[in-house]
Every structure is written in structure tokens, then in C-alpha cells.
C-alpha positions as CSV (number, residue, x, y, z in Angstrom):
1,M,0.0,0.0,0.0
2,I,1.3,3.5,-0.9
3,L,0.9,6.1,1.7
4,T,-0.4,9.4,0.4
5,P,-0.8,12.4,2.6
6,A,-4.2,13.9,3.0
7,I,-4.4,17.2,1.3
8,K,-6.5,19.5,3.5
9,N,-6.2,22.7,1.5
10,A,-6.1,22.5,-2.3
11,R,-5.5,26.2,-2.7
12,D,-2.3,26.1,-0.7
13,L,-1.2,23.0,-2.5
14,W,-1.6,24.6,-6.0
15,A,-0.2,27.9,-4.8
16,G,2.9,26.0,-3.4
17,I,3.4,24.1,-6.6
18,L,3.1,27.4,-8.6
19,Y,5.5,29.3,-6.4
20,A,8.0,26.4,-6.3
21,G,7.8,25.9,-10.0
22,I,8.5,29.5,-10.8
23,G,11.3,29.6,-8.3
24,V,13.0,26.5,-9.7
25,S,12.6,28.0,-13.2
26,A,14.3,31.2,-12.1
27,L,17.1,29.2,-10.5
28,I,17.6,27.1,-13.7
29,F,17.6,30.1,-16.0
30,S,20.0,32.1,-13.9
31,R,22.6,29.4,-13.8
32,D,24.3,30.6,-16.9
33,Y,25.0,34.1,-15.6
34,E,27.6,35.4,-13.3
35,M,26.5,35.5,-9.7
36,G,28.7,38.3,-8.3
37,S,28.5,39.3,-4.6
38,A,26.3,41.3,-2.4
39,L,28.4,44.4,-3.1
40,R,28.9,43.8,-6.8
41,M,25.8,41.9,-7.9
42,G,26.0,40.0,-11.2
43,P,23.1,39.4,-13.5
44,A,22.2,36.1,-11.7
45,Y,22.2,37.5,-8.2
46,L,18.6,38.8,-8.0
47,P,17.0,36.0,-10.0
48,T,18.8,33.4,-7.9
49,L,17.8,35.2,-4.6
50,L,14.2,35.6,-5.6
51,G,14.0,32.1,-7.1
52,G,15.2,30.6,-3.8
53,L,12.7,32.8,-1.9
54,L,9.9,31.5,-4.1
55,V,11.0,27.9,-3.6
56,L,10.9,28.5,0.2
57,I,7.5,30.1,0.0
58,G,6.3,27.3,-2.1
59,A,7.6,24.7,0.4
60,V,5.8,26.5,3.2
61,S,2.6,26.6,1.2
62,L,2.9,22.9,0.4
63,G,3.4,22.2,4.1
64,R,0.4,24.2,5.1
65,S,-1.7,22.3,2.6
66,L,-1.1,19.2,4.6
67,I,-1.8,20.7,8.0
68,R,-4.3,23.5,7.8
69,P,-7.8,22.9,6.3
70,G,-9.1,25.3,3.8
71,A,-12.1,26.0,1.5
72,R,-12.6,23.8,-1.5
73,I,-11.7,25.2,-4.9
74,S,-15.1,26.1,-6.3
75,G,-14.3,26.1,-10.0
76,F,-12.0,27.4,-12.7
77,Q,-12.8,30.9,-13.9
78,I,-11.7,30.9,-17.5
79,K,-13.0,34.5,-18.1
80,G,-10.4,35.9,-15.7
81,L,-7.6,33.9,-17.0
82,V,-8.3,34.9,-20.6
83,L,-8.9,38.6,-19.9
84,V,-5.8,39.0,-17.8
85,T,-3.6,37.1,-20.2
86,A,-5.0,38.9,-23.2
87,A,-4.6,42.3,-21.4
88,T,-0.9,41.6,-20.7
89,L,-0.2,40.4,-24.2
90,L,-2.0,43.4,-25.7
91,F,0.0,45.8,-23.4
92,G,3.2,44.2,-24.7
93,I,2.1,44.6,-28.3
94,L,0.8,48.2,-27.9
95,V,3.2,49.9,-25.6
96,R,5.9,50.8,-28.2
97,G,3.6,51.6,-31.1
98,A,0.6,53.2,-29.4
99,G,2.4,54.4,-26.3
100,L,1.9,54.1,-22.5
101,A,-1.1,56.5,-22.5
102,I,-3.1,54.0,-24.7
103,A,-1.6,50.6,-23.6
104,L,-1.9,51.1,-19.9
105,P,-5.6,52.1,-19.7
106,L,-6.5,49.1,-21.9
107,L,-4.5,46.9,-19.6
108,V,-6.2,48.2,-16.5
109,I,-9.8,48.1,-18.0
110,M,-9.4,44.6,-19.5
111,S,-7.9,43.2,-16.2
112,S,-10.6,44.9,-14.2
113,A,-13.2,43.3,-16.4
114,A,-12.0,39.9,-15.2
115,S,-13.5,40.5,-11.8
116,R,-17.2,39.8,-11.0
117,Y,-17.2,43.2,-9.3
118,F,-16.2,45.1,-12.5
119,R,-17.7,48.7,-12.7
120,W,-17.0,50.9,-15.7
121,G,-16.8,54.1,-13.7
122,Y,-14.4,52.8,-11.1
123,S,-12.2,51.1,-13.8
124,L,-12.0,54.3,-15.9
125,V,-10.9,56.4,-12.9
126,M,-8.3,53.7,-11.9
127,A,-7.0,53.5,-15.4
128,A,-6.6,57.3,-15.7
129,G,-5.0,57.6,-12.2
130,L,-2.6,54.7,-12.8
131,T,-1.7,56.0,-16.2
132,L,-0.9,59.5,-14.9
133,F,1.0,58.0,-12.0
134,C,3.1,55.8,-14.3
135,I,3.8,58.6,-16.7
136,L,5.0,60.9,-13.9
137,V,7.0,58.4,-12.0
138,F,8.5,56.1,-14.7
139,L,8.7,58.3,-17.8
140,K,9.3,61.8,-16.3
141,G,10.9,60.9,-12.9
142,L,13.0,57.9,-13.7
143,G,13.5,58.5,-17.5
144,V,12.3,55.1,-18.7
145,P,12.5,55.2,-22.5
146,L,8.9,54.5,-23.4
147,P,6.7,56.9,-25.4
148,I,3.7,58.5,-23.9
149,L,2.1,58.4,-27.4
150,G,3.8,56.0,-29.7
151,S,4.9,56.2,-33.3
152,W,1.5,55.2,-34.6
153,F,0.2,58.6,-33.5
154,S,3.2,60.7,-34.4
155,G,3.3,59.9,-38.1
């Protein structure tokens, strides 16, 4: 007879698998780069550190799934997965050509539409506020080289 542990919390189980998987991937992909030191960090330093942290968080979550009972997973919400994934892909496609002022509001509105609590007014205000914040902080303050309005609108 094979002994299998009783999973008491499926959400923690799957979260732990996801965290550990992403962490292991980061550790694998950062192997080919120079690690450096804490004072002179190489390109592998941060991915290795964060990957190890994700593996640790995943292990804790997996352990919790065996100890602490939790609610059952009610079902898989395909709408949210599709909208958030599509919004992220669309942002990546649009940000250079259309600019941040077009791509970011679309990202926020499409991602907000994934929620069952979606409200147009709230989403539009959040999109405008986040876009203004990102333009001021990242483009103006930090000098990130992204266009506010991209080449599609400047001829």
C-alpha cells in the first residue's frame, strides 16, 4: 500500500506548486549568468535570490496544505484567465507603437473586467489615475525610455 498524505487545503497545494515551479525555473535560467557578490551583484544575483525565496514560500505553502484545512476550490474561472492574459499580451504589443497612454488604460480596464465586481466608472478612474502616476514616475521621474504616445500617432 502506498501512503499518500491527505491534502487539507487544495488552494495552498496549488499555490505552493506554482511558487516552487516559478522559483525553480528562475534558479535554472539564472545558472548561466555570473552571480557576483552582495556588493557587486551580477546578472544572476537577484533572479537566484528571488527564485530561492519563491521555492521557500512554495515549500511553506505545500506544508500548510497538509496541515491547515481550507475551503474547497469552487471552480475554474476561464474568463479571468483569458482577460488578464490577453490584457498583458495586448499591453506588450501596444506599448511601443501606441504608447503608454493608450496601452496602460487598456491593460487596467481589461484586467478589471476579469472581476465579477467590475464597474466601468471605477475602472476608468483607476485607469486614468494609474496611467498618470506611471507617466509621472517612470517616464518623467525615472526617465524610462517609453513613449507617452507612440509612433503610430506621431506619423
